[in-house]
matplotlib code that plots the C-alpha trace (Angstrom):
import matplotlib.pyplot as plt

x = [0.0, 1.0, 0.6, 0.2, 2.0, 2.7, -1.0, -0.8, 1.4, 4.4, 5.9, 5.4, 9.1, 10.2, 13.9, 14.1, 11.8, 10.0, 12.5, 10.2, 12.3, 11.9, 8.3, 5.7, 4.2, 5.3, 2.8, 4.5, 7.9, 7.2, 6.2, 9.1, 11.6, 10.2, 10.3, 13.8, 15.1, 13.1, 14.8, 18.3, 18.1, 20.1, 23.0, 22.9, 25.7, 28.0, 27.0, 27.9, 31.3, 32.0, 30.7, 32.5, 35.7, 35.2, 35.2, 31.4, 31.2, 33.9, 32.5, 29.0, 30.2, 32.2, 29.3, 26.9, 29.4, 30.2, 26.5, 26.2, 25.0, 26.0, 25.4, 21.9, 20.2, 17.1, 17.6, 15.3, 17.1, 14.8, 15.2, 17.2, 17.8, 19.9, 21.0, 24.3, 23.7, 21.8, 24.6, 26.9, 24.2, 24.0, 27.7, 27.6, 24.4, 25.5, 22.1, 20.2, 16.9, 17.5, 17.5, 14.5, 14.7, 12.0, 11.9, 9.1, 10.9, 10.1, 13.0, 15.4, 13.9, 14.3, 18.0, 18.2, 16.7, 19.7, 22.2, 20.3, 19.2, 17.3, 16.6, 13.0, 12.3, 9.1, 7.8, 6.8, 7.5, 9.4, 6.3, 4.2, 6.2, 4.3, 5.9, 4.6, 5.4, 8.7, 9.8, 13.4, 16.5, 18.3, 17.1, 19.3, 18.8, 21.6, 21.6, 17.9, 16.6, 16.4, 13.8, 11.1, 8.1, 8.1, 10.9, 8.5, 6.3, 9.2, 10.9, 7.7, 7.5, 11.1, 10.5, 7.4, 9.0, 12.1, 12.2, 12.8, 16.5, 16.9, 19.1, 18.5, 21.4, 20.9, 23.8, 23.7, 25.9, 25.6, 26.7, 30.1, 30.3, 33.7, 33.6, 36.5, 35.0, 31.6, 33.2, 35.0, 31.8, 29.7, 32.1, 32.6, 28.9, 27.2, 29.3, 32.0, 29.9, 26.9, 29.2, 30.9, 27.5, 26.3, 29.4, 29.1, 25.3, 24.4, 20.9, 19.8, 19.0, 22.0, 23.4, 20.1, 19.9, 23.2, 22.4, 19.2, 21.2, 23.4, 20.4, 18.8, 22.0, 22.4, 18.8, 18.6, 17.7, 20.7, 21.8, 20.2, 16.8, 17.2, 18.4, 15.5, 13.1, 14.5, 14.1, 10.5, 9.7, 10.8, 14.3, 17.0, 20.7, 20.5, 23.9, 25.7, 29.2, 30.8, 33.8, 35.6, 32.8, 30.6, 29.7, 27.2, 26.1, 23.0, 22.3, 19.7, 18.0, 14.4]
y = [0.0, 3.6, 5.1, 8.6, 8.7, 12.4, 13.2, 11.7, 14.5, 12.4, 14.8, 18.2, 19.2, 21.7, 21.6, 25.4, 28.2, 30.5, 32.8, 35.9, 37.9, 35.0, 34.0, 35.1, 31.8, 28.2, 27.0, 29.4, 27.7, 25.0, 27.4, 29.7, 26.8, 25.2, 28.5, 29.2, 25.7, 25.9, 29.2, 28.0, 24.5, 25.2, 26.6, 24.2, 21.9, 24.9, 26.2, 22.8, 22.8, 26.3, 25.4, 22.0, 22.9, 19.8, 17.4, 16.7, 13.5, 11.7, 12.5, 11.5, 8.2, 7.4, 8.3, 6.0, 3.1, 3.6, 3.6, 0.2, 0.8, -2.2, -3.5, -4.7, -2.7, -0.6, 3.0, 6.0, 9.4, 12.0, 15.6, 14.2, 17.7, 17.6, 14.1, 14.7, 11.9, 9.6, 9.6, 8.1, 5.6, 4.4, 4.0, 1.8, -0.2, -0.8, -0.4, 2.9, 1.0, 0.3, 4.0, 6.3, 10.1, 12.2, 16.0, 18.6, 20.9, 20.3, 22.5, 20.2, 17.1, 18.5, 18.9, 15.5, 13.9, 15.1, 13.2, 10.2, 8.0, 5.0, 6.4, 6.8, 10.4, 11.4, 14.7, 14.6, 15.5, 13.8, 13.9, 12.0, 9.6, 8.0, 4.5, 1.3, 0.2, -1.7, -1.1, 0.1, -1.1, 2.2, 5.8, 8.8, 12.5, 15.0, 18.4, 18.9, 17.9, 21.6, 22.1, 19.7, 20.9, 18.3, 15.9, 13.5, 13.2, 12.8, 10.2, 8.2, 8.0, 7.0, 4.1, 3.1, 2.8, 1.1, -2.7, -4.1, -3.7, -1.0, 2.0, 5.7, 8.1, 11.9, 14.0, 17.5, 20.5, 21.6, 24.6, 23.9, 24.0, 25.8, 29.6, 29.7, 27.0, 28.8, 32.1, 30.4, 28.6, 31.8, 33.8, 31.0, 30.0, 33.2, 35.7, 34.2, 31.6, 33.8, 36.5, 34.1, 32.9, 36.4, 37.0, 33.8, 34.2, 37.9, 37.8, 34.6, 33.7, 31.5, 33.9, 34.1, 30.3, 30.0, 32.8, 31.0, 27.8, 29.3, 30.9, 27.4, 25.9, 28.7, 28.2, 24.4, 22.2, 20.4, 16.9, 15.5, 16.7, 15.0, 11.7, 11.9, 12.3, 9.3, 7.2, 8.5, 7.4, 3.8, 3.7, 1.9, 2.7, 6.3, 7.9, 11.0, 11.0, 14.4, 15.6, 18.9, 19.9, 20.7, 17.7, 15.3, 11.9, 10.6, 6.9, 4.6, 1.3, 0.6]
z = [0.0, -0.4, 3.0, 4.3, 7.7, 7.1, 7.8, 11.2, 12.7, 13.9, 16.3, 14.7, 14.8, 12.2, 11.4, 12.0, 12.9, 10.4, 8.7, 8.6, 6.2, 3.7, 4.2, 6.8, 8.0, 8.2, 5.6, 3.1, 3.5, 0.9, -1.9, -1.2, -1.2, -4.3, -6.3, -5.1, -6.3, -9.5, -10.3, -9.5, -10.9, -14.1, -12.1, -9.1, -10.2, -10.7, -7.3, -5.8, -7.4, -6.0, -2.6, -2.2, -4.1, -6.3, -3.3, -3.3, -5.5, -3.6, -0.2, -1.3, -2.7, 0.4, 2.7, 0.8, 1.0, 4.7, 5.5, 3.8, 0.3, -1.9, -5.5, -6.1, -3.4, -4.2, -3.3, -2.8, -2.9, -1.3, -2.5, -5.4, -6.8, -9.9, -8.9, -7.1, -4.6, -6.9, -9.4, -6.8, -5.8, -9.4, -9.5, -6.3, -7.1, -10.7, -12.2, -12.6, -12.6, -8.9, -8.0, -7.6, -7.1, -5.4, -5.4, -5.1, -7.6, -11.2, -12.2, -10.3, -11.8, -15.3, -14.6, -13.1, -16.2, -18.2, -16.2, -14.8, -17.7, -16.4, -13.0, -12.0, -11.1, -9.2, -8.1, -4.5, -0.9, 1.9, 4.1, 1.6, -0.5, -3.4, -3.0, -1.4, 2.1, 2.5, -1.1, -0.8, 0.9, 1.4, 1.6, 1.2, 1.5, 0.7, 2.4, 2.3, 5.7, 6.7, 3.9, 5.1, 7.1, 9.8, 10.8, 12.5, 9.4, 7.0, 9.2, 9.6, 5.8, 5.5, 7.8, 6.0, 2.6, 3.9, 4.3, 7.8, 8.5, 5.7, 6.2, 6.1, 5.5, 5.9, 4.8, 6.4, 7.2, 10.8, 12.9, 14.6, 18.4, 18.5, 18.1, 15.6, 13.4, 13.5, 12.5, 9.6, 8.4, 8.7, 6.6, 4.0, 3.6, 4.7, 2.7, 0.5, -1.4, -2.0, -3.3, -5.7, -6.9, -7.5, -9.6, -11.5, -12.2, -11.5, -13.0, -11.2, -7.7, -6.9, -4.4, -2.7, -2.5, -0.8, 1.6, 2.5, 2.8, 5.4, 7.3, 7.6, 8.9, 11.5, 12.6, 12.4, 15.4, 17.0, 16.1, 19.3, 18.1, 14.7, 16.4, 18.8, 15.9, 14.2, 17.3, 17.8, 14.2, 15.1, 13.8, 15.7, 16.3, 15.2, 15.0, 13.7, 12.3, 12.1, 10.0, 10.4, 12.9, 9.9, 7.7, 9.4, 8.3, 10.2, 9.9, 11.4, 10.7, 10.0]

ax = plt.figure().add_subplot(projection="3d")
ax.plot(x, y, z, "-o")
ax.set_aspect("equal")
plt.show()
């Protein structure tokens, strides 16, 4: 069956409070985010190369493997975007037909179709996934958890579509605890990267996207809240591996 756990209100925890200078009410977040990603989709891969200094593909591939992704597994990549995580999943599984990508942005899906032949791409939201129960072995989400409306509803759906014993991997960027690392991250992500994006694409919203990206990182709930929401949704052994105080890989078992 294709369930609707998102409608049950599993916890009601938003990943960050309303950003009033971006949208006035929580229910306006989805429309704002979708429009922003639609507008920046043609430039998103270039933004990623600027932001990650070219290290993104290798890190994503390594994170997927360390979380347990293996050839032959069926994968759902939530918030697939232009396909940055899904491409690495295809490399590991060995078959694009085993990978499905989900995203609410039609602009992002249009870009993903160009580089993901054979991958099934579906327009939809994390809180209401149009897939049957227990239909995937591995679920990934790359740097988009801050854009969902309700962590509990999303995680309940993740557990529903995963087979028993399946794995969820959430890649995120978090706010460092040390003052120096936070100052460096704030300058790099809050000022330097948006400025570079505005220079590279002055007539587009790429700089605004990266500014918003940083604002959501700054306002995001702590790792403990995310791990607690995974547990509340029925996942076991939730954990968070952190690199350079910034890059976080949350994993758990269904």
